[in-house]
N, C-alpha and C positions, 0 to 999 in steps of 0.2 A: 106726658110725652118723657121717653128715656133719654138718657142723657149718650153722649159720644162713648164715654166711659163704661157703661152699665151694657151696652151696645155690644162693644167688642167681650166684656167679660163673658155675655150671654152667647155667643160666636164660641168660644173657648172651652164653654164648657160642652156646647154641640160637636164639636172636633173630640173632645173626649169622649163624650158620649158615642160617635158615630165610630170611634177607633177600638172602642172596649167591646160594642157589636161585631165589629169584622173581627176581634182576637178570639171571642168566645166562639165565633161561627169556623174559624179558622181547626182551633183548639179541638172543636165537637168534631169535626171530620177526621181531623189526625189520630183520636183517641178511640172513637166511638165507629167500631164496623157497621150498626146499623143503620146510622146516620149516615156514613159514608156512602153506603149503600144505597139508600133512600136516596142520597143526593146524585150520584154516578146514573142509577138504572131506573129511577121511577120522576124523580122531579126531573132532573135537566132533558131527557128526553122530550116528556112532553112539555118543559117551558120551551124550548130549542123548537119544535116543531109548531107550538101555538104561535111562538113570534115570528117564523118562518110564513105559515099563513097571515099573520097581519102587515109582513111588511113585502112580501113576496109578489103583491098585485101592481106595485108601482114598478112603473117600466125603468126608472130610473132610480139613483140610491139617495136613500133616506139616511143611510149612515156619512156619506160625503156629503151632503147638507148639512149634517150637525156639528162636524168634523171643521167645514168653514166657517159656521156660526161660533165654533170654540175659539177657532181660531182670532176670528174679528173680536171675542170680547177679551182674549188674552190680549191682543194688540192694545184693546183699548184701555184693559185695568193698568197694564206697564205705563200707558200714558198717563193713566190716570195717579198711579205712584207717583214717578217721575214731578208732576204737577202738584199732589201733597209734599212731599219733600220739600219743592223750592218754596212750598207757602207755608210749611210748618208754623212758622210763629204767628201767623192768622189763625191757622188751623191745627195745632197740638198733635192731637190724635188721629187725625184724617188717614195719614200714611199708613197709620200701625190697623185702625180698619177696614182699610183697602187690603193689605196683606193677610190679616186674618181671616176674611171673608175669601179672598184665593185660596190658602189652603184651608177651609171648611169645603169649597168648593170640590178640591183636588181630591179630598178624602173621601166625599159622599160618589164622588165617581169611581175611585181605585173599590169602595165598595161595592157598588153596582159591576162594576169588571169582576170581581173576585165570585158574587155570586149569580151573575148571569152564565160566567163560562171559565174562568180562570182557575178554579179550583180543579178542573180537568188537566191541568198542566203537572199536578203532582200525585197523580195515579198512570200506571202503565197498563192502559187498557188493552194494547196490544197480547202484552203476557197473560191476563185473564180468558179474553176472547179467542185468540190464536197459538197459545201457546208458544210463541217466539218472543225473543228478545235481542239484543245486542251482544254479542260475545267475541271474543276473538277468532283469529281463523287464518289458517295459513296461506300463504302468497298464491299457491297453483291453485286454490278455490275460487280465490279472486281473476285470477288469469282466466280459469274455466269460465265463470261467471262473464267476463267481457266477451269472451269468443260468444258464447250462447246471444247474449244480448246483439252484440255486431249481427252474427246469423239472420237474428229475427228484424233487426234495423233495415240489414241491406233487403230483405226480401219484400217487406213492406213497400219500402222505398220504391223498387222493381215493380210493385203494383199501381203506386201512384205519379209514378214519371212514365213508368212504359220503358225505361233506359236505364242500365246502372251509370251510366256516364252523366246525366243529364240531372238537373236538382230540379223538382217538384215546382210548378207552377200553377197549380193550382188547389187552394184549401177551402176547408170549410170555415164559414163564416159564422161571426160569435151567434148570430141567433140559430145556427143549424145545431154549433155544440151544445148551447142551452138546452136544447129539444134533446138531444141524444144524451146528456148526462143522467137525468133522472133515469131513463130506462136503461140504460148500463147497470147502475145502480139496482135498480130493479131485479135484474136479471142476474147478479150476484148475491142478491140478496136471498134468492132460493138457495142458495149452500151455505152462506151466512147471514144469517136472518138479523144479525146484531146492524148489519148495514142498510138495514130498511131506512128508503129516504124518501119522505112524505114534503108536500108544501115545499117544491122547489124556489129556493129565494137566492138566484144567482144573477149578478148585474154587472155590468162593464164599470168600472172604475172612470170618473171623474178626472181623475189627476192623471192618468195615464201617461203623458212625457215628462211632465214631474218624476213619474214613479221610475222613469228608465234611468235617471240618473245613478241612484243606487242601486240600478238593476233588479226592481222588484217587479213582479213577475203576477203576483195576486197578493191577496189579503184578505182577513177574517174580519169583519167588525164585531165584537163583542157586545156590542149596545144593540145594534139593529139585528142580529144573527144574519147579516147578508154574506155572502160567498161575494167578493169583490174580483173582477178578473182585468187585469191592465189586458186591452185588447191591440195594443199599439204596437209592440213586437215583433219579432221573426214569428212567422205564425203556427209554425211549425207544432211548437211545444203548447199553445194554447188548450186543446183536449184534455192534456195532462195536469196541466194548470187547474182548470175549473175542475177536475175527479179531485185534486189534491186540497182545493178549498172548502169545498162541500165535506170531505171530510173532517176538516174542522169542526164543520156545522155537528156534526155526529158524536163530537165532544175527542178526538183523538186532535188533543191539543199539539202532543212535541211533533217536530218538524220531521222527524225520521219515520216516524208513526203514520203522517199525513200521505211523505212520501209511499211508504208503502203501500198506503189503500188508494192512493191515487195510479199507483202501479196495478196495484190487484184488480182494479176496478175498470181502467183504459183497456192491460194489455190482453182481456177478457174479450172485449166489445168487439161485433162482428164488424165495426168498422175500421178499414184498413188507417184511414187518418186518425182513431185515437191509439190504434196500435203502434202504429209508426213513432207518434209522440211518446208513448209510455216507453219502448224500445232507446229511442234517440236520447231522451233526457237519462234514463238508466247507466246506458253505454258511456255519457259523460259523466256521470257521478264516479263510476267503476272505472275509467281512464285515468280521472283525477284523483282518486284516491290512489290507485297504482302508482303515479307518478310522485307522490309521496315517499313510499316506498323503493320502488325502482324506476327513475325517470326514464333512463335507456332504455328499459325494457317496454314502457309504458308509449315513449314514442314511437319503436318499433310496432307496437301492436297497430297504432294509429293507422299506421301506414299501410300493413297486410291485412289488417280485419276489417275496415271500415271501405266500402267501394267508393270510387268518386265521384259519385252523384251525391252522397250522403256528405261526405267533403264537402262539397259546393255547399248542401243546406249550413252544414257547421259555420263557413265560411261567411256567407249571409248573415247568418246569427251573428257571428263573430263583429262582422263589420257593423252592423244594426249597433251593439251597443257601445261600440269603438266611437261613434259620432257622440255619445253621452258620457262617457269618461271624465272627469274632472277630477281637483284635487281635492274637492271634498267627498269622495265615493267612500275613501278609507275610513273618513271620520263618522257620515253615515252609517257604515258597515260596523264599526266600533260598537257606536250607538245601540246598533239591532243586537249585537252580540251580547254587550249590557244586561239588555231588556229580555235576553231569551236566558241568561244565568242568573236574573234576579226572580224567575219565576220555573226555576229548578230543572234548568237546560244546562247541564256543568258545563258542556261541550260549547257552549254558547251556539256561534253561527255554524262550527263546523259538524253541529248535531245533524244537518240537514245530509252529510254523506253517511250517516250511519244507517243509512237506508241498505245501504252494501251490506251490512251486517246481517241487517234483519232479512233480506232475500237469501244471504245462503245460510243462515238458520232455518228457514222456510225450506231450501231443498232439504237440507239433511233430514227433516221430520219428515217432508212429505213426498220427497223421492224426485221431482221434479220442479221448476220454473212455475210462477202461477202463469197462465194463458198458454199452458202445453197442450 
């Protein structure tokens, strides 16, 4: 039977071994175009599709169950670690064994994350597939885009509400959204084959109300390949959120890229709820970016471009999140900001807003906004 010390040494060797494998894998992706192309366009699409096939049948989130179990394991590990520290005289190396085991599991989890999906963060798929990228643009183009998005949002709102002064009363259920998203992707895939989406795996998050505190509307689970949608917030934006998370499933890891694909898909859907969600969300992004550059102009455009009914929808949206506003939200946002930066998203949480640059670049190359 192995001694405590030899078990610790074995785990340390495993840690070094896994770290070496991860390093070799990432270096190979970085220096070998052939290996990188194989991962991005052969391995990942096949793996992702198969993984969705294995998880999509289940009506609830397998990934959320894993997160719950992982949290329980982490809490019990911390308790066990503290107990081992207190009892260090009786069990001298028990605390170190617990710590090394924790590090080993974290390293393995990171290796799975990288292999299953994380490498996609390091590749600009939009540049290759759509020949567009983020770039500097003059303020007048941003104003023009906001105007176009506002006109579209007003039009779709009128269709849905029947009156441009009233808020929308009836929205799609999550089941209806879940059914429509693959159809919308199949339609756009006829033009852009790289958006072919098979074996849907779109799930409601089990942590919906908790996610409202940091303002998270959806997330992708890289360990199970599931697109998670928070179904508890104001429902106007849910179709866009679902399209955004599916874009992550297809390998568009960067948030601005997933936003662009989400807009491309939702804005071309024949369903007015999807088109409204796309233009409503993008207008909010656009007016937010404009408020950094010219706050007074942003305020003026908000009052003049958007119909009273759309403003009422926004007020309901704003009031919903105000109920969950706490002093912890900036801390949670900072943590997510650091996560994005650690995964090659240099602008962190602000990268979400770069979708506006992508849309403007798309217009410059194609002469019109998607969905025109």
